[in-house]
C-alpha positions as CSV (number, residue, x, y, z in Angstrom):
1,M,16.6,139.3,72.1
2,R,16.8,136.1,72.4
3,W,20.8,136.4,73.2
4,N,19.4,138.7,75.7
5,R,17.2,136.3,77.4
6,L,20.1,133.8,77.9
7,Q,21.6,136.7,80.2
8,T,18.8,137.8,81.8
9,A,16.2,135.2,82.6
10,R,16.4,132.5,85.3
11,R,18.9,129.9,84.4
12,E,16.0,127.3,85.7
13,E,13.8,128.8,83.4
14,L,15.9,128.4,79.9
15,K,15.3,125.4,77.6
16,I,18.2,124.3,75.7
17,A,18.3,121.9,72.6
18,V,21.4,120.1,71.9
19,V,21.7,118.7,68.4
20,V,24.0,115.8,67.3
21,F,24.5,114.6,63.9
22,C,24.2,111.3,62.3
23,F,26.0,110.4,58.7
24,P,25.6,108.0,57.3
25,P,22.5,107.4,58.5
26,N,22.6,104.2,60.7
27,K,22.8,102.9,64.7
28,G,26.4,102.8,64.5
29,N,26.9,106.7,63.2
30,I,24.9,108.5,66.2
31,G,27.2,111.1,67.5
32,T,29.6,111.4,64.6
33,A,31.9,114.4,64.8
34,A,35.5,114.9,63.3
35,E,38.2,114.2,66.1
36,L,35.4,114.8,68.9
37,D,33.8,112.1,71.3
38,V,30.5,113.1,71.2
39,F,28.8,111.4,73.7
40,P,31.1,112.1,76.6
41,S,31.3,115.6,75.2
42,V,27.6,115.9,75.4
43,M,27.7,114.6,79.1
44,G,30.1,117.3,79.6
45,I,27.8,119.6,78.5
46,L,25.0,118.4,80.6
47,R,27.0,118.3,83.8
48,K,28.1,121.9,83.4
49,L,24.2,123.3,82.8
50,K,23.5,121.3,85.8
51,D,26.3,123.0,88.1
52,D,25.1,126.5,86.7
53,G,21.9,125.9,87.5
54,Y,20.0,124.7,84.4
55,D,17.2,122.3,84.9
56,V,19.0,119.3,83.5
57,E,18.6,115.9,84.0
58,V,21.8,114.2,83.8
59,P,22.4,110.5,83.1
60,E,24.8,108.4,84.9
61,S,26.9,107.7,82.2
62,A,28.0,108.7,78.4
63,D,26.8,105.2,77.8
64,S,23.7,105.4,79.4
65,L,23.0,108.5,77.5
66,R,23.7,106.7,74.3
67,E,21.6,104.0,74.9
68,M,18.7,106.2,76.0
69,L,19.0,108.0,72.7
70,L,19.0,104.7,70.7
71,G,15.6,104.1,72.1
72,S,13.9,100.5,72.2
73,E,11.3,101.7,70.2
74,A,13.1,103.2,67.3
75,E,12.9,99.8,65.2
76,G,9.0,100.3,65.2
77,Y,9.3,103.4,63.4
78,G,12.4,102.3,61.5
79,T,14.6,105.3,62.8
80,T,18.3,105.3,64.2
81,A,17.5,107.0,67.3
82,N,14.2,107.2,69.8
83,V,11.2,109.2,68.5
84,L,10.3,112.1,71.1
85,Y,7.4,113.7,68.9
86,K,5.5,112.8,66.3
87,M,4.0,116.1,64.3
88,S,1.1,115.9,62.3
89,V,0.5,117.4,59.0
90,D,-1.7,119.8,60.2
91,E,0.9,120.8,62.8
92,F,3.5,121.1,60.0
93,F,1.3,123.3,58.3
94,Q,0.2,125.9,61.2
95,K,3.8,126.1,62.6
96,C,6.5,126.2,59.4
97,P,5.2,128.7,57.1
98,Y,7.5,127.1,54.2
99,V,5.8,123.7,53.8
100,E,4.7,124.7,50.4
101,D,8.0,125.8,49.1
102,I,9.1,122.0,50.1
103,E,6.7,120.3,48.7
104,R,7.6,122.0,45.2
105,E,10.9,120.0,45.6
106,W,9.8,116.9,47.9
107,G,6.2,116.1,47.1
108,R,3.5,116.4,49.5
109,A,4.0,116.4,53.2
110,P,4.9,114.6,55.2
111,G,6.7,112.7,52.4
112,E,9.1,109.4,53.0
113,I,12.2,110.8,55.6
114,N,11.5,110.8,58.9
115,S,7.7,109.9,58.9
116,F,5.7,107.1,59.9
117,D,1.7,106.6,59.4
118,G,1.7,110.1,58.1
119,K,3.3,111.6,60.4
120,L,6.8,113.3,61.1
121,L,9.0,111.9,63.5
122,I,11.4,113.9,65.7
123,Q,14.3,111.9,67.1
124,G,15.7,112.6,70.3
125,I,15.1,112.5,74.0
126,R,14.0,115.2,76.7
127,L,16.3,115.5,80.1
128,G,14.4,118.1,82.1
129,K,14.3,121.3,80.1
130,V,17.2,119.9,77.5
131,F,16.2,118.5,74.3
132,L,18.8,115.6,73.0
133,G,18.2,115.5,69.3
134,V,19.5,114.0,66.2
135,Q,19.6,116.4,63.0
136,P,17.6,114.4,60.3
137,T,19.6,113.6,57.2
138,F,19.6,116.1,54.1
139,G,18.1,113.6,52.0
140,Y,20.6,113.1,49.4
141,E,23.2,110.9,50.8
142,G,23.9,109.4,47.5
143,D,24.7,112.3,46.2
144,P,25.2,115.5,48.7
145,M,26.5,118.3,46.3
146,R,23.0,118.0,44.7
147,L,21.5,119.9,47.9
148,L,24.4,121.1,49.7
149,M,25.2,124.9,48.9
150,A,22.4,125.0,46.2
151,R,21.3,127.9,45.0
152,S,17.5,126.9,45.1
153,G,16.1,123.4,46.1
154,A,15.3,122.8,49.9
155,P,15.2,120.6,52.9
156,H,13.2,117.6,53.3
157,H,9.8,117.9,55.1
158,G,11.5,116.1,58.2
159,F,14.6,118.4,58.5
160,A,12.3,121.4,58.3
161,A,9.8,119.5,60.7
162,F,13.1,119.1,63.1
163,Y,13.9,123.0,63.6
164,T,10.0,123.7,63.5
165,F,9.8,121.5,66.9
166,I,13.0,122.9,68.6
167,E,11.7,126.4,67.8
168,K,7.9,126.1,68.0
169,V,7.2,123.1,70.0
170,F,9.8,122.9,72.5
171,K,10.4,126.5,72.6
172,A,14.2,126.1,73.1
173,D,15.8,129.7,74.0
174,A,19.1,128.7,72.2
175,V,20.3,125.2,70.4
176,I,24.0,123.9,70.8
177,H,25.4,121.7,67.5
178,V,27.7,119.5,68.9
179,G,30.9,118.5,66.6
180,T,32.3,119.1,62.9
181,H,29.5,119.3,61.3
182,G,26.1,118.9,60.7
183,S,24.4,120.0,57.5
184,L,22.0,122.9,58.5
185,E,24.7,125.5,57.4
186,F,24.9,123.9,53.7
187,M,21.2,124.3,53.0
188,P,20.4,125.9,49.9
189,G,20.6,129.8,49.8
190,K,22.9,132.5,49.1
191,Q,26.4,132.1,50.2
192,V,26.9,136.1,51.7
193,G,23.9,138.0,53.0
194,L,21.8,135.6,53.5
195,S,17.6,136.6,53.4
196,E,14.3,135.3,54.4
197,K,14.7,133.1,51.3
198,C,17.8,131.2,52.4
199,W,17.2,127.7,54.1
200,P,19.5,128.4,56.5
201,D,18.0,131.4,57.6
202,R,14.6,129.7,57.7
203,L,15.6,126.7,59.7
204,I,17.9,128.6,62.3
205,G,15.3,131.6,62.8
206,E,15.9,133.9,65.8
207,L,17.5,131.1,67.6
208,P,21.0,131.5,69.4
209,N,22.7,129.0,67.5
210,V,26.0,128.0,69.4
211,Y,28.3,125.5,67.9
212,I,31.2,123.6,68.9
213,Y,33.4,123.0,66.1
214,S,36.9,122.2,65.6
215,V,39.8,124.2,65.5
216,N,41.6,123.0,62.5
217,N,38.5,123.5,60.4
218,P,38.3,127.8,60.1
219,S,37.0,127.2,56.4
220,E,34.0,125.3,57.4
221,G,33.5,127.0,60.1
222,S,33.6,130.4,58.7
223,I,30.5,129.0,57.0
224,A,28.7,127.6,60.2
225,K,29.3,131.5,61.4
226,R,28.4,133.4,58.2
227,R,25.5,131.0,57.2
228,S,23.8,129.9,60.3
229,Y,24.4,132.8,62.5
230,A,26.6,130.4,64.7
231,E,28.5,131.4,67.7
232,L,31.9,129.1,67.8
233,I,33.3,127.3,70.5
234,S,36.6,125.7,69.6
235,Y,37.9,122.2,70.5
236,L,41.3,121.3,70.2
237,T,42.2,118.2,67.7
238,P,43.8,115.2,69.6
239,P,47.4,114.8,69.1
240,V,48.3,111.8,66.8
241,E,51.7,109.9,67.5
242,N,53.0,106.2,66.0
243,A,50.9,103.7,69.0
244,G,53.8,100.9,68.0
245,L,53.4,97.8,68.7
246,Y,52.3,96.1,72.1
247,K,52.9,92.9,74.3
248,E,54.2,90.0,72.5
249,L,53.6,91.6,69.4
250,A,56.7,93.7,70.1
251,G,58.7,90.7,71.3
252,L,57.8,88.7,67.7
253,K,59.1,92.0,65.6
254,E,62.5,92.3,67.9
255,L,62.8,88.1,66.9
256,L,62.1,88.8,63.5
257,S,64.9,91.2,63.7
258,D,67.5,89.0,65.3
259,Y,66.4,86.7,62.7
260,R,67.6,88.9,59.8
261,Q,70.9,89.9,61.3
262,A,71.9,86.3,62.3
263,R,74.8,85.3,60.9
264,D,75.0,81.7,62.8
265,E,73.0,79.1,61.4
266,K,72.1,77.2,64.8
267,E,71.0,80.6,66.2
268,R,69.1,80.9,63.2
269,E,67.5,78.0,63.7
270,H,66.8,78.5,67.6
271,L,65.1,82.1,66.8
272,F,63.4,80.5,63.7
273,A,61.6,78.2,66.4
274,A,61.0,80.7,68.9
275,I,59.4,82.7,66.1
276,E,56.6,80.0,65.2
277,E,56.0,79.5,69.4
278,S,55.4,83.2,69.1
279,A,52.8,83.3,66.0
280,V,51.0,79.9,67.5
281,R,50.1,82.2,70.7
282,L,49.2,85.1,68.8
283,H,47.3,82.9,66.4
284,L,48.9,84.2,63.7
285,D,49.5,80.4,62.1
286,A,46.2,80.7,60.9
287,N,46.9,83.4,58.6
């Protein structure tokens, strides 16, 4: 039914959640993904949505978008990104039916991750009817395999609150995960034939999940399809080639090569002086 609504509803009525990742968790890593320039890519998504009739506020540039997401108030909450919404524990219990299961693993809500002053913090910004959010950490950064793909266990309160907000507060019609990769699809539960007790199933619910995923990682892409019901949109990896040297470094390399091959003593002295002069200009003499 949710996928059908994307086809039949008026586009200006639809709400879209766009999710980016941050690992390891700090401001410098917001918008990380394998071989993808995330913020220009998100800008491309926003512009395309705008052109297609969705209700979207498009920032001036990718840099502006990044600054908006980092937020001026983040430091006050001890977060890596702007805090858009503060969810009370009462609201969390009302909207998330799995809080007691999480409390058995992480203690009483709201817990210590993505929380402040007794409330759960949802990091992101609102751009018209688009929510751009930062997926919370999975809680065991020092030992990720302790939680990822475990048969038992649970995501922390902040992680569950994030997807609860997307579906039941923001009321998104679809979610777009940007880049390879996040941790939703690696949450505890069965590997195949997921049930209502598996955390990827619980978290994504019935939301259409579009996942922008690297074409060179089909093995983990299949996990995203199998465990978070994702519709993958592949992106190509950038070509890699030898960059070589630039500017005067290339000239210095030629001088060194000529010096090694020179047999005449006067020529070697002349080349050596030229090498020293070039090294000083390039500030290599200090090393």
